[in-house]
VOKE-868964 format. One record per residue: x, y, z of N, C-alpha, C, O in turn; chain; residue number from 1. Coordinates in pm, whole numbers. Atoms other than C-alpha are relative to their C-alpha. Layout:
REM VOKE-868964
(node (X Y Z) (X Y Z) (X Y Z) (X Y Z) "A" NUM),
...
REM end
This chain:
REM VOKE-868964
(node (87 -119 -4) (-12 -8 -3) (107 127 -1) (206 135 72) "A" 1),
(node (-68 -123 -10) (127 327 -81) (-47 104 107) (-156 87 160) "A" 2),
(node (23 -97 -116) (135 632 175) (-6 158 -89) (49 189 -195) "A" 3),
(node (33 -122 46) (21 978 113) (12 132 105) (-29 123 220) "A" 4),
(node (-2 -109 -85) (85 1319 261) (-86 112 -69) (-72 123 -191) "A" 5),
(node (113 -91 86) (-189 1594 163) (55 131 44) (70 145 165) "A" 6),
(node (-52 -132 -32) (-52 1949 166) (-94 94 -43) (-116 94 -164) "A" 7),
(node (89 -134 32) (-295 2256 160) (67 112 66) (94 131 184) "A" 8),
(node (-62 -166 -30) (-147 2606 147) (-118 83 29) (-218 74 -42) "A" 9),
(node (102 -116 -45) (-362 2884 319) (35 124 19) (118 139 108) "A" 10),
(node (-5 -108 -40) (-368 3237 310) (-116 79 -7) (-177 102 -111) "A" 11),
(node (136 -44 -28) (-657 3411 467) (-110 -72 -60) (-170 -30 -158) "A" 12),
(node (85 95 69) (-878 3140 396) (-115 -45 131) (-180 -150 137) "A" 13),
(node (126 21 -96) (-1120 3190 721) (-107 -41 -52) (-160 -141 -3) "A" 14),
(node (129 18 69) (-1409 3192 500) (-7 -140 -66) (-118 -194 -63) "A" 15),
(node (6 104 62) (-1308 2874 305) (42 -126 53) (4 -238 17) "A" 16),
(node (-86 121 -57) (-1080 2662 524) (-114 -109 65) (-101 -232 59) "A" 17),
(node (106 95 -58) (-1396 2517 699) (-39 -104 -92) (-50 -220 -51) "A" 18),
(node (55 95 67) (-1518 2354 395) (98 -111 -32) (49 -223 -47) "A" 19),
(node (-108 101 -4) (-1176 2157 353) (1 -79 138) (27 -199 138) "A" 20),
(node (-13 86 -133) (-1190 2058 737) (-106 -98 -2) (-85 -216 26) "A" 21),
(node (123 67 -11) (-1556 1948 709) (11 -106 -116) (-51 -211 -105) "A" 22),
(node (3 122 87) (-1472 1745 401) (107 -100 68) (72 -215 94) "A" 23),
(node (-101 96 -92) (-1158 1586 585) (-72 -67 98) (-52 -188 112) "A" 24),
(node (94 80 -103) (-1395 1491 848) (-47 -129 -1) (-55 -219 83) "A" 25),
(node (81 124 51) (-1562 1253 650) (77 -111 -11) (28 -224 -13) "A" 26),
(node (-78 107 -29) (-1278 1059 659) (98 -24 -163) (73 56 -254) "A" 27),
(node (-80 6 112) (-1020 946 366) (8 -151 -40) (99 -221 3) "A" 28),
(node (-23 132 48) (-1071 621 207) (2 -25 -152) (-95 -3 -224) "A" 29),
(node (-44 42 147) (-915 509 -132) (80 -137 18) (178 -149 92) "A" 30),
(node (-62 152 -4) (-816 139 -172) (144 24 -49) (164 87 -153) "A" 31),
(node (-120 22 50) (-456 93 -198) (106 139 20) (217 151 -31) "A" 32),
(node (-57 -113 -44) (-361 440 -50) (-14 52 143) (-127 93 169) "A" 33),
(node (1 -22 -117) (-282 522 311) (45 147 44) (163 181 50) "A" 34),
(node (-54 -143 -56) (-299 900 442) (70 17 122) (9 7 229) "A" 35),
(node (-105 -17 -119) (-30 953 680) (2 123 68) (-4 131 190) "A" 36),
(node (-7 -125 -73) (-12 1321 727) (-75 109 -81) (-76 106 -204) "A" 37),
(node (40 -121 44) (-179 1629 662) (70 137 26) (71 179 142) "A" 38),
(node (-57 -104 -59) (12 1951 639) (-63 125 -57) (-82 138 -178) "A" 39),
(node (72 -132 29) (-153 2297 640) (125 116 10) (185 142 115) "A" 40),
(node (-97 -99 -3) (93 2569 533) (-58 147 26) (-98 206 -75) "A" 41),
(node (41 -132 -33) (-14 2900 685) (78 112 -54) (166 164 15) "A" 42),
(node (-101 -100 57) (138 3155 448) (-22 150 33) (-56 234 -50) "A" 43),
(node (8 -141 -37) (131 3467 645) (-136 48 35) (-155 169 34) "A" 44),
(node (143 -59 -5) (-247 3492 717) (0 87 121) (77 85 217) "A" 45),
(node (23 -131 -85) (-384 3796 895) (-152 -19 72) (-204 59 153) "A" 46),
(node (140 5 -52) (-724 3664 975) (-21 -106 75) (80 -140 137) "A" 47),
(node (34 114 -100) (-886 3371 1170) (57 -144 -51) (38 -245 17) "A" 48),
(node (-34 127 52) (-726 3096 948) (90 -75 87) (62 -194 102) "A" 49),
(node (-77 66 -74) (-458 2999 1170) (-55 -52 143) (-18 -157 197) "A" 50),
(node (99 44 -121) (-698 2984 1481) (-92 -110 -15) (-111 -201 66) "A" 51),
(node (78 116 43) (-924 2775 1309) (74 -133 -9) (25 -235 37) "A" 52),
(node (-78 133 10) (-654 2513 1230) (19 -47 117) (-20 -161 145) "A" 53),
(node (-45 52 -129) (-530 2487 1562) (-99 -44 74) (-84 -140 150) "A" 54),
(node (113 57 -93) (-854 2448 1716) (-59 -142 -64) (-120 -221 9) "A" 55),
(node (41 118 58) (-934 2165 1470) (103 -111 -21) (76 -211 -88) "A" 56),
(node (-130 87 23) (-610 1982 1472) (-9 -118 51) (-2 -218 -20) "A" 57),
(node (25 144 -70) (-663 1714 1726) (-112 -67 -56) (-99 -187 -83) "A" 58),
(node (153 74 25) (-1037 1630 1622) (50 -48 -128) (21 -165 -150) "A" 59),
(node (-25 55 118) (-876 1601 1261) (89 -135 0) (68 -243 -56) "A" 60),
(node (-106 111 -44) (-599 1386 1368) (-73 -144 14) (-59 -244 -57) "A" 61),
(node (82 121 -23) (-849 1143 1535) (-79 -71 -131) (-61 -185 -173) "A" 62),
(node (79 32 101) (-1095 1133 1255) (85 -62 -132) (40 -155 -198) "A" 63),
(node (-98 68 140) (-807 1057 960) (90 -103 84) (142 -187 11) "A" 64),
(node (-85 95 -42) (-611 849 1184) (135 45 -49) (222 -42 -47) "A" 65),
(node (-126 -61 45) (-314 1079 1046) (61 104 99) (6 143 202) "A" 66),
(node (-96 -110 -79) (-64 1323 1187) (-46 134 -102) (-63 137 -224) "A" 67),
(node (36 -134 57) (-158 1696 1129) (103 101 48) (120 134 165) "A" 68),
(node (-112 -114 -12) (119 1954 1088) (-40 119 -48) (-87 133 -161) "A" 69),
(node (10 -163 66) (86 2332 1060) (123 52 12) (187 48 118) "A" 70),
(node (-106 -62 26) (368 2513 912) (-43 147 -14) (-125 178 -100) "A" 71),
(node (38 -145 -4) (336 2887 976) (134 87 13) (237 62 76) "A" 72),
(node (-101 -118 -28) (532 3212 929) (-80 124 -20) (-196 121 -61) "A" 73),
(node (60 -123 -26) (456 3567 964) (-36 55 -144) (-151 85 -176) "A" 74),
(node (-6 -78 140) (524 3709 605) (-53 -78 -103) (-15 -195 -116) "A" 75),
(node (65 100 101) (315 3583 318) (106 4 -126) (150 108 -174) "A" 76),
(node (-115 23 90) (564 3445 63) (-45 -60 -124) (34 -62 -219) "A" 77),
(node (50 42 147) (348 3292 -220) (-9 -175 45) (45 -239 136) "A" 78),
(node (47 157 11) (201 2924 -291) (128 -68 -31) (159 -169 33) "A" 79),
(node (-137 73 39) (534 2824 -442) (98 -29 119) (159 -136 132) "A" 80),
(node (-91 12 -118) (731 2884 -127) (-62 -109 114) (3 -190 179) "A" 81),
(node (94 76 -94) (449 2720 83) (35 -132 -43) (93 -203 39) "A" 82),
(node (25 154 82) (437 2394 -144) (144 -38 15) (163 -152 56) "A" 83),
(node (-127 66 14) (807 2360 -168) (60 -42 130) (134 -140 133) "A" 84),
(node (-63 51 -122) (903 2337 189) (-102 -100 64) (-60 -189 137) "A" 85),
(node (92 117 -46) (572 2133 271) (46 -133 -48) (49 -229 29) "A" 86),
(node (-26 117 57) (684 1875 25) (127 -73 52) (146 -195 56) "A" 87),
(node (-121 71 -33) (1031 1850 158) (-8 -30 160) (99 -57 216) "A" 88),
(node (23 38 -138) (912 1784 514) (-101 -151 -16) (-112 -231 77) "A" 89),
(node (104 131 27) (662 1490 377) (105 -108 -17) (202 -100 -93) "A" 90),
(node (-75 146 4) (813 1137 434) (-70 -103 -72) (-26 -218 -70) "A" 91),
(node (68 115 53) (533 956 222) (68 -35 -149) (156 22 -214) "A" 92),
(node (-27 49 139) (554 762 -89) (-26 102 -103) (54 130 -193) "A" 93),
(node (52 -137 86) (346 1062 -260) (-64 105 85) (-116 88 195) "A" 94),
(node (49 -115 -67) (246 1398 -179) (-94 72 -110) (-62 101 -225) "A" 95),
(node (86 -79 81) (-59 1569 -308) (-19 131 73) (-6 146 195) "A" 96),
(node (23 -115 -28) (-136 1910 -297) (-134 57 -47) (-164 44 -166) "A" 97),
(node (133 -50 33) (-487 2080 -293) (-16 143 39) (44 200 131) "A" 98),
(node (50 -142 -53) (-641 2415 -284) (-76 -1 116) (-135 -107 138) "A" 99),
(node (76 10 -127) (-807 2504 46) (-147 -20 -18) (-209 -69 76) "A" 100),
(node (128 9 8) (-1153 2513 -105) (-57 -132 -75) (-174 -160 -99) "A" 101),
(node (23 144 67) (-1109 2161 -279) (-93 15 -104) (-189 -63 -112) "A" 102),
(node (66 -7 119) (-1249 2288 -595) (6 -86 -85) (-88 -110 -161) "A" 103),
(node (-6 122 75) (-1106 2007 -757) (3 -120 113) (108 -157 165) "A" 104),
(node (-1 93 -119) (-1236 1735 -493) (94 -112 12) (150 -161 -86) "A" 105),
(node (-82 138 -12) (-1042 1445 -346) (-41 -101 -58) (41 -189 -87) "A" 106),
(node (33 127 68) (-1248 1203 -505) (87 -37 -133) (108 -150 -178) "A" 107),
(node (-60 22 138) (-1059 1265 -823) (137 -97 33) (203 -143 -60) "A" 108),
(node (-118 88 -20) (-774 1059 -650) (-43 -141 -79) (52 -204 -125) "A" 109),
(node (4 133 19) (-943 733 -768) (63 -10 -153) (115 -114 -192) "A" 110),
(node (-16 -7 155) (-873 833 -1149) (160 -29 8) (219 -99 -74) "A" 111),
(node (-132 23 33) (-510 855 -1046) (72 -101 61) (195 -98 62) "A" 112),
(node (-47 93 -70) (-471 548 -853) (69 -112 -93) (160 -176 -41) "A" 113),
(node (-65 95 81) (-370 312 -1156) (155 58 -9) (252 -16 4) "A" 114),
(node (-119 -54 39) (-88 555 -1226) (112 18 123) (233 20 105) "A" 115),
(node (-77 19 -127) (37 568 -853) (57 -137 -10) (179 -145 6) "A" 116),
(node (-35 133 -23) (64 190 -862) (115 -25 -99) (195 -118 -90) "A" 117),
(node (-93 26 129) (270 235 -1185) (155 88 29) (261 84 -34) "A" 118),
(node (-136 -68 -33) (522 467 -1006) (2 119 -69) (114 169 -84) "A" 119),
(node (-38 -119 76) (447 775 -1206) (61 113 103) (33 109 223) "A" 120),
(node (-43 -114 -84) (635 1101 -1074) (-57 117 31) (-40 181 135) "A" 121),
(node (91 -137 -5) (416 1385 -1137) (-122 -25 -59) (-118 -52 -179) "A" 122),
(node (125 22 31) (52 1341 -1165) (-75 120 -6) (-107 165 105) "A" 123),
(node (67 -121 -4) (-130 1650 -1273) (-183 -12 -61) (-226 -57 -168) "A" 124),
(node (125 -17 6) (-515 1717 -1219) (-24 112 -107) (32 220 -90) "A" 125),
(node (9 -99 98) (-629 1907 -1535) (-143 33 -19) (-227 -49 -55) "A" 126),
(node (131 -59 47) (-929 2133 -1573) (-47 28 -138) (-165 56 -160) "A" 127),
(node (7 -36 115) (-882 2190 -1930) (13 -101 -107) (-18 -71 -222) "A" 128),
(node (-29 107 66) (-789 1843 -2066) (-120 -47 -43) (-213 -54 38) "A" 129),
(node (159 54 43) (-1086 1701 -2289) (-31 -128 94) (52 -217 114) "A" 130),
(node (45 96 -88) (-1286 1479 -2055) (-21 58 136) (-91 -10 211) "A" 131),
(node (30 -59 -106) (-1284 1720 -1764) (-116 53 25) (-173 110 -68) "A" 132),
(node (146 1 -23) (-1599 1767 -1609) (-16 128 116) (7 119 237) "A" 133),
(node (33 -118 -69) (-1696 2138 -1501) (-134 21 56) (-237 53 -4) "A" 134),
(node (138 10 -61) (-1945 2123 -1237) (-62 126 4) (-182 145 -15) "A" 135),
(node (82 -147 -2) (-1990 2497 -1200) (66 86 -110) (188 92 -120) "A" 136),
(node (-64 -56 131) (-1930 2693 -1510) (46 164 38) (-6 252 106) "A" 137),
(node (-63 -142 -17) (-1698 2990 -1534) (-38 94 -78) (-131 65 -153) "A" 138),
(node (65 -129 90) (-1757 3324 -1709) (103 -37 -120) (214 -90 -104) "A" 139),
(node (-71 -1 119) (-1637 3323 -2062) (124 61 -4) (210 10 -76) "A" 140),
(node (-109 -65 6) (-1373 3561 -2001) (132 -115 74) (238 -140 17) "A" 141),
(node (-78 79 -77) (-1197 3322 -1741) (23 -126 -107) (138 -165 -132) "A" 142),
(node (-21 115 83) (-1252 3029 -1984) (110 46 -112) (202 -33 -134) "A" 143),
(node (-104 -30 90) (-1042 3223 -2257) (134 24 58) (241 -14 10) "A" 144),
(node (-156 -53 -71) (-769 3365 -2022) (55 -160 39) (175 -184 29) "A" 145),
(node (-63 151 -47) (-727 2972 -1902) (69 -47 -111) (191 -62 -112) "A" 146),
(node (-36 59 126) (-702 2841 -2240) (123 65 -42) (228 5 -69) "A" 147),
(node (-138 -51 58) (-465 3116 -2345) (115 4 63) (222 29 8) "A" 148),
(node (-122 3 -101) (-245 3088 -2047) (77 -124 -56) (196 -124 -89) "A" 149),
(node (-108 123 31) (-163 2717 -2139) (37 4 -119) (135 -68 -141) "A" 150),
(node (-70 15 128) (-109 2781 -2499) (119 87 -3) (216 58 -74) "A" 151),
(node (-124 -85 0) (131 3072 -2419) (81 -56 71) (194 -66 22) "A" 152),
(node (-100 70 -55) (291 2889 -2153) (74 -113 -64) (196 -127 -59) "A" 153),
(node (-72 123 82) (348 2570 -2361) (72 43 -121) (158 -32 -167) "A" 154),
(node (-73 -52 112) (466 2779 -2652) (146 46 45) (246 5 -13) "A" 155),
(node (-118 -71 -49) (734 2977 -2462) (89 -93 90) (211 -78 90) "A" 156),
(node (-90 66 -65) (844 2709 -2219) (43 -124 -80) (150 -178 -50) "A" 157),
(node (-59 113 105) (878 2428 -2494) (-51 -121 75) (-4 -229 39) "A" 158),
(node (70 127 -51) (676 2181 -2278) (-162 7 1) (-219 110 36) "A" 159),
(node (150 -13 19) (308 2111 -2328) (-85 -71 127) (-69 -185 171) "A" 160),
(node (109 49 -98) (35 2076 -2065) (-123 77 -31) (-107 191 -74) "A" 161),
(node (125 -35 5) (-343 2140 -2085) (-22 91 97) (-92 189 68) "A" 162),
(node (30 -82 -94) (-341 2298 -1759) (94 12 98) (93 -75 184) "A" 163),
(node (-105 -16 -95) (-50 2427 -1556) (-20 52 130) (63 37 219) "A" 164),
(node (20 -78 -117) (-218 2631 -1291) (-100 -75 92) (-130 -14 194) "A" 165),
(node (102 71 -60) (-479 2358 -1159) (56 -46 163) (171 -79 188) "A" 166),
(node (-59 13 -155) (-456 2306 -760) (-39 -132 50) (-111 -157 147) "A" 167),
(node (14 158 -32) (-435 1912 -780) (94 -60 -63) (74 -115 -171) "A" 168),
(node (-121 99 57) (-87 1756 -830) (46 -94 83) (43 -70 204) "A" 169),
(node (-50 96 -99) (56 1453 -688) (151 -34 -52) (178 -85 -160) "A" 170),
(node (-133 34 23) (447 1432 -645) (38 -123 66) (-9 -160 174) "A" 171),
(node (-45 123 -70) (629 1113 -589) (123 34 89) (186 139 75) "A" 172),
(node (-140 -21 -87) (922 1077 -326) (135 39 -88) (222 114 -42) "A" 173),
(node (-101 -18 71) (1167 1076 -611) (0 142 -50) (106 203 -35) "A" 174),
(node (24 -119 48) (1034 1406 -772) (24 104 109) (65 216 77) "A" 175),
(node (-10 -93 -98) (1045 1570 -438) (127 -2 64) (153 88 144) "A" 176),
(node (-155 15 -46) (1402 1469 -350) (73 48 -102) (177 108 -75) "A" 177),
(node (-124 -44 104) (1562 1544 -685) (-61 126 -92) (15 200 -154) "A" 178),
(node (28 -121 89) (1356 1805 -867) (-49 107 62) (-15 218 20) "A" 179),
(node (59 -102 -80) (1149 2002 -601) (124 92 32) (121 208 -8) "A" 180),
(node (-75 -101 -66) (1466 2146 -427) (47 94 -116) (87 208 -93) "A" 181),
(node (-71 -90 106) (1577 2281 -763) (-92 136 -51) (-52 226 -125) "A" 182),
(node (92 -126 38) (1269 2529 -793) (33 111 61) (96 111 167) "A" 183),
(node (-38 -146 -50) (1296 2900 -749) (-107 83 8) (-100 193 63) "A" 184),
(node (110 -109 -3) (970 3045 -792) (-99 -2 114) (-149 -110 146) "A" 185),
(node (53 8 -138) (785 3144 -479) (-161 14 -15) (-234 -38 69) "A" 186),
(node (147 -18 6) (426 3247 -607) (-77 -110 -103) (-47 -229 -100) "A" 187),
(node (56 77 101) (201 3108 -894) (92 -84 -100) (65 -195 -149) "A" 188),
(node (-95 79 119) (467 2999 -1127) (56 -103 51) (128 -167 -25) "A" 189),
(node (-71 108 -60) (582 2748 -906) (-67 -143 -89) (-7 -242 -132) "A" 190),
(node (44 121 84) (329 2519 -1087) (48 -8 -139) (58 -127 -169) "A" 191),
(node (-48 -16 135) (451 2585 -1433) (147 -59 38) (176 -170 -9) "A" 192),
(node (-156 29 -42) (833 2553 -1285) (-6 -143 7) (70 -196 -74) "A" 193),
(node (-9 127 -49) (760 2189 -1145) (-40 -70 -128) (20 -171 -166) "A" 194),
(node (30 87 139) (588 2085 -1481) (110 3 -94) (152 -98 -149) "A" 195),
(node (-123 -27 83) (871 2241 -1678) (115 -84 33) (174 -141 -58) "A" 196),
(node (-102 79 -54) (1127 2065 -1468) (-13 -144 -12) (82 -213 -47) "A" 197),
(node (22 144 -6) (964 1724 -1444) (1 -29 -155) (83 -113 -192) "A" 198),
(node (-14 29 152) (912 1715 -1831) (141 27 -70) (166 -42 -169) "A" 199),
(node (-129 -23 67) (1265 1846 -1933) (117 -109 59) (205 -161 -10) "A" 200),
(node (-75 106 -66) (1434 1610 -1666) (-18 -126 -14) (59 -211 32) "A" 201),
(node (32 159 49) (1261 1299 -1806) (-66 -71 131) (-34 -186 160) "A" 202),
(node (65 54 -91) (1030 1250 -1500) (-108 -87 -76) (-140 -64 -193) "A" 203),
(node (135 64 64) (734 997 -1566) (-125 78 39) (-163 69 156) "A" 204),
(node (112 -81 -1) (433 1230 -1609) (-109 -22 -48) (-111 -86 -153) "A" 205),
(node (144 17 67) (68 1231 -1671) (-62 92 43) (-40 141 154) "A" 206),
(node (109 -108 -14) (-210 1480 -1709) (-150 -57 -2) (-179 -105 -112) "A" 207),
(node (118 68 -6) (-556 1350 -1631) (-102 106 25) (-75 200 100) "A" 208),
(node (115 -91 -17) (-906 1535 -1657) (-36 -35 113) (-2 -146 154) "A" 209),
(node (35 15 -98) (-1071 1586 -1350) (-148 77 21) (-175 178 -44) "A" 210),
(node (125 -71 -40) (-1416 1688 -1213) (34 135 86) (128 137 166) "A" 211),
(node (-45 -122 -83) (-1403 2034 -1063) (-108 112 -8) (-191 112 -98) "A" 212),
(node (88 -89 -17) (-1595 2323 -963) (38 147 21) (64 172 139) "A" 213),
(node (-48 -127 -26) (-1498 2697 -996) (-62 60 112) (-184 56 123) "A" 214),
(node (88 -56 -118) (-1565 2878 -665) (53 161 -13) (165 201 19) "A" 215),
(node (-49 -177 -7) (-1541 3274 -711) (21 54 124) (125 117 141) "A" 216),
(node (1 -50 -123) (-1618 3361 -351) (127 -29 65) (153 -149 77) "A" 217),
(node (-101 -5 -71) (-1298 3428 -168) (147 -34 -79) (259 -49 -30) "A" 218),
(node (-135 28 95) (-1058 3361 -475) (107 99 9) (80 217 30) "A" 219),
(node (-122 -101 -9) (-716 3523 -471) (23 47 -139) (101 142 -149) "A" 220),
(node (-21 2 134) (-724 3519 -855) (-34 137 -50) (-155 160 -58) "A" 221),
(node (43 -118 83) (-716 3872 -1025) (76 9 -117) (198 12 -130) "A" 222),
(node (-78 45 124) (-681 3841 -1376) (97 61 -69) (188 0 -124) "A" 223),
(node (-118 -70 55) (-485 4133 -1500) (140 4 92) (252 33 49) "A" 224),
(node (-129 -2 -84) (-245 4106 -1202) (59 -140 -36) (179 -148 -62) "A" 225),
(node (-70 144 13) (-194 3717 -1254) (55 -10 -107) (167 -61 -111) "A" 226),
(node (-61 13 137) (-145 3743 -1619) (162 55 -15) (254 -14 -59) "A" 227),
(node (-109 -63 -10) (138 3996 -1579) (103 -105 86) (211 -131 32) "A" 228),
(node (-71 64 -73) (284 3771 -1294) (45 -134 -78) (161 -175 -80) "A" 229),
(node (-44 103 41) (252 3464 -1483) (108 7 -118) (203 -70 -131) "A" 230),
(node (-106 -19 138) (434 3595 -1821) (130 36 73) (234 -3 21) "A" 231),
(node (-145 -27 -66) (715 3725 -1574) (64 -133 61) (185 -148 72) "A" 232),
(node (-64 110 -49) (752 3393 -1427) (29 -112 -98) (104 -205 -67) "A" 233),
(node (-45 83 133) (773 3205 -1766) (120 11 -45) (199 -79 -73) "A" 234),
(node (-124 -66 48) (1036 3426 -1870) (135 -44 89) (244 -77 43) "A" 235),
(node (-92 17 -83) (1223 3374 -1549) (34 -145 -1) (151 -181 5) "A" 236),
(node (-39 146 9) (1188 2990 -1567) (79 -35 -123) (168 -119 -125) "A" 237),
(node (-85 16 139) (1316 3000 -1918) (146 53 12) (243 -9 -31) "A" 238),
(node (-122 -22 -20) (1592 3205 -1820) (88 -60 88) (209 -59 71) "A" 239),
(node (-79 90 -107) (1692 2992 -1514) (58 -111 -57) (165 -161 -22) "A" 240),
(node (-39 150 90) (1710 2689 -1761) (114 44 -91) (222 -15 -80) "A" 241),
(node (-98 -55 58) (1911 2880 -1995) (153 43 41) (254 34 -29) "A" 242),
(node (-86 -3 -66) (2139 2977 -1754) (76 -77 111) (169 -43 183) "A" 243),
(node (-16 119 -60) (2165 2671 -1593) (-2 9 153) (77 -56 221) "A" 244),
(node (32 -39 -119) (2033 2805 -1263) (-57 -126 90) (-69 -118 212) "A" 245),
(node (77 110 -60) (1867 2457 -1188) (91 -154 28) (47 -266 53) "A" 246),
(node (-91 83 8) (2188 2266 -1184) (38 -23 164) (105 -122 195) "A" 247),
(node (-18 9 -131) (2201 2325 -792) (-135 29 100) (-233 99 73) "A" 248),
(node (134 -21 -94) (1955 2312 -498) (-33 125 61) (64 195 90) "A" 249),
(node (26 -107 -59) (1782 2590 -351) (-67 -1 126) (-183 -41 123) "A" 250),
(node (75 44 -134) (1687 2582 21) (2 127 84) (80 222 77) "A" 251),
(node (5 -105 -95) (1571 2790 290) (-67 -53 116) (-105 -171 114) "A" 252),
(node (44 77 -139) (1441 2735 649) (-127 25 29) (-165 140 7) "A" 253),
(node (144 -31 -22) (1077 2697 753) (-39 -17 142) (34 -87 212) "A" 254),
(node (59 11 -140) (890 2714 1077) (-89 -123 5) (-186 -122 -70) "A" 255),
(node (110 94 -41) (709 2401 1196) (-67 22 127) (0 29 230) "A" 256),
(node (95 -17 -95) (427 2451 1420) (-78 -116 56) (-187 -146 7) "A" 257),
(node (82 91 -26) (330 2165 1620) (-88 33 131) (-112 -64 204) "A" 258),
(node (81 -36 -101) (120 2334 1882) (-151 -48 -8) (-231 -19 81) "A" 259),
REM end
């Protein structure tokens, strides 16, 4: 049986983290996969997020029969920063990261099980690949921007993916130990960077369509701002590759809160 760590990065998610907690309280039952740890990464929240997590920690541990860790630091550093260090403290066979609202539900794990058993290194949950089931429809503008981003990113990076930004990715122990320490992008571009590195370095990768529902309320996405940031990160990834900046690991300290 394979073991799994679930990582959930959070930043001012006081209004949405309760949904994730209630979902997890229902249990985690996927044949052939044992949940050993849940890691919440509080990325400098200033609302009630950390208080809620600490309050629910012991109860969640009992319901899931798993260890619950909370990583916290005071300054907001970005999703990439949060995920990079959460994965590095994971000791499971695989690590799944999911967004706090579970807009891509955990039930999608069943689709990935055959490929986990075959020891794939990077499994990408795709909201855009043919076969994806959009449970809650997005606006036409978000749809156009989403597909446009994938086209531009694939063209400029030289690696293809239907969906670079979906908040549902599973990393193998091998990928975590060898590729993720090379990552240098702290914010949204981390997802693109990991896909880029996995494909360029020859890791066993697959992208599968998922069932998902877009949740507008509380979303941190701002289209104009994030388009600019994404383009900046694409060029930074390309530049890092051309300059051979991915030849050595990049490490920082994290704070692990076991209170």
